[in-house]
N, C-alpha and C positions, 0 to 999 in steps of 0.2 A: 439358502437351502430350501426356502419356502416352496411348497408345492411338489417336491420331489417324492417319488413313491419307490419303495424298496420291497422286494420279496426275499425273505430269508427261509430256506428250507431247513427242516428240523429245528424250528424256532421255539418250540414249547419247552425245551430242556437244554441244559448244559450250555455249550458254546453258543449254539444257535440262539438260545433265549437271550443271552447277554448281548449278542450282537444286535438282535432285534430291539432290545430295550435301549441300547446305546444310540441307535439311529433315531428311535422315537424321541429320545431326550434332546436330539439335535435337530429337530424340525422336520423330519421325514414322516410321511404317512407309511404304515408298515402292514405288509401282508405276512401274517404269522402261519407258516405252513406247519402242519402236524400230521402224523400217521394215525396214532391212537391215543395220544395224551391230550384229550379234549379239555379237561379241567385246567391243566397247566397252560394250554394255549389261550384259554379265555382269561386267565390271570394276566398273561402278558399283554393281551389286548386291552384289558381294563387299566393296566398301569400306563400304557402309551396314551390311551384316551385321557387319563388324568393329567398327562403332560400337555394336553391341548391339541394332540394330533389325532388323525383318523387311523383306525386300525381294523383289521378283520382277521378272523381265523379261518383258514382253508384247509380241509382235510384231503389227503391223497396218499395212496400207497404208491411210492415212487418205483417200486419194483414192478408195477403194472404199467406197461408202456402207455396205454390210453389215458390213464390217470396222470401220469407225468406230462404227457403231451398237452393235456387240457388245463393244467395249473396256471400257466402263464395267461391263457385266455380269460380264465376266471378272475385273475387279478386285474387285468386290463378292464374287464367289464365292470368290476366293483368300483375301481378308482378313475376309470377313464384314460388310463395310461400306466406305464411302468418304466422307470428309469434305471433301476439297478436290480440285478439278480445275484444273490449270494448263495452258491451251492455248498451248503454246510452239512446236510443230512448224510449220515452214513451208517452201515451195518458193520459192527466190530465183533468178531468172534475169535476164539483161540483155536486154530487148527494148523495143519502142516501139509506139505506136499504128500506125505505118506498117508495121511488119514482124512483129508478133506472130503466132506459129503457133497456130492454133485448138486443136489437141490439147494443146499446152503450156499454153495459157490455161486450157483446161478442167481440166487437172490442178492448176495453181496455184490456181484458184478452189476446186476440190473440197477441197484440203488447207488453204488459208489461210482460206477463208470458210465453206464448207459443213460441214466436219468439226467445227469448234468448236460449231456450232449442234447437229449431231447428238449430239455428246457431252454438251452441256448438257441437251438434251432427255432423253437416257438417264439422266443423273444425276437430273434432276427426277423422272422416273417411278419410278426405284428408291428414291429417298429418300422420295417420297410414299407408296409401298407399304409401306416399312419404318417409316414414322412418324418419320423423321429429318429433319435439315436439313444443308445443305452450303454451300460456297462455290465459285464459279468465278472464276478470274483469267484474262482474256485478254491475251496479250502481243501488242501491236499494233506500232506504229512512229511515232515523233514526226512524221515527214513527213506522215502522212495526217491529223494533227491541226492542225499549225501551219505546215507548210512543204512544200507539195506541189512535186514536180518531176516531169518526164516519164520519168525513168529507171525501169527495172524495172517496166514497165507492168502485166504480168500479176500479179506479186506484189502490186503496190500496189492493184489493183482489189479483190482479196480482202481485204486488210488494211483498206482504206477501208470496205468494207461491214461487216466485223465490228466495227470501232471505232465506227461510227455506230449500232450495235445495242446498245451497252452498256446504256443507260437502258431501252430496250424489253425487253431480256432481264431486267433487274432488276425491272421491273414485272410481266412475264409470269410470272416464276418465284417471285415473292413469294407467301407467306412461306416457301416450301420452301427456296429457294436465294437467296443474295445474289450478285450478279454485279458484278464490277469489272474495270477494264482498266488496264494500264500501258503507257506509250509510251516505249520506249527510243530512244536515238540510236545513234551509232557505239558499238559495244561491243567487238567482236572483228574481226580482219581478215576481209574478205569479198571474194568474187569474185576479180579479179586483183590485189587490193591486197597489195603486199609488206609485210614487217615494217617497213621504213623508211618506206613511205608511211603505214602505220597509225600509227606513232609521231609522224610529222610532222602527220597529221591530228588526232591526239589533242590536240596542243598548239595547233592553229590553228583548229579548228572550233567551239570553245566560248569564252565570255568568261572562264571559269575557267582556261583553258589545260589542262584535264583532262576526260576523259570520265567518265561513269558506267559502271563496269565491271560484270561479271556478278554479283559479290557485292553491289553496290549495288542491282541489280534483285531479287535474292533477298531482300534486307532489305525492299524496298518491298513485295514480294509478301507477305511475313510480316506487315507492317503492315496491308495491306489484307484480310488474312484476319480481322482483328479485327472484333468485333461492331458497331463504330460505323460501318462503311463498306458502302454499298450504292449501285450506279449511279454509282460514282466513276471518272473519267478522271484518271490520275495520270501526268504526264510526268516521266520520270527520265532526264535526258540531259546533265546538267552545264550546262544553258542552251543547248544547241546550237540549239533552236528559236528563240532570240533573234536568230540570224544568218540573215537571208533569203538563200537561195541559189537559183539556177535549175538546178543540177546536184546529183546526189548527192555527198556529201563524198568518197565513194570515188574519184571522179574529179576533183573540184575541187581537193582538197589533195593534191598529189603532191610528194614529195621530190625536189628538183632538186640536182644536183651543185653544191656551193658555196652552197646556199641553206639549209642546215640551220641551226637555231638551237636 
């Protein structure tokens, strides 16, 4: 894997950070994208450099089309190339069809749906010009493939659109890029979920009584980078999608006093 360069969006915190660190530890040079978490992004860079790899922190607000469009170019210019793009950044808010705010919806759509498309197009153009190839991995959500609920309306619209474009993007970008998607379930505490709620949900939301954690997602991304995969939708959720629910597990599985197991 020597000399491979990966750009991970939303890499300063949460899943994106763990994915960036995973690949830095496996011989990749890493572009750590962040929006506002500069200190955390620099921590990720320092950790990757300590592993003997090159890394840089690149700031961009992905809801601004021009900034999303230029991010790949900046990564190319810093490292002289780019092999893998992981679209991990997202905006996650609690709203519904009845009450969503139009401005908030537009920002969620721009970040969750439009930005990955702009980044993929930018990578396609740069790779085509350079005579190279690359891979794009979109991080979606198992709910939009197997288990829709009404919660987090604005977030879900963008994720649903991007998820349904995996095969179209794979066909459109062929043979310059391969495009795949992973669909995680509950992975880290989110929204107003307490640690106790998260641990309770982790035991009750899947048939395995365990979730797929961030390292599982990073491992799945590493697999889908392989040359055998193109246009693949890969659910990595510990089987959470097998349990049909009408609410997000953040709210459905709450730890109640005296009900812990």
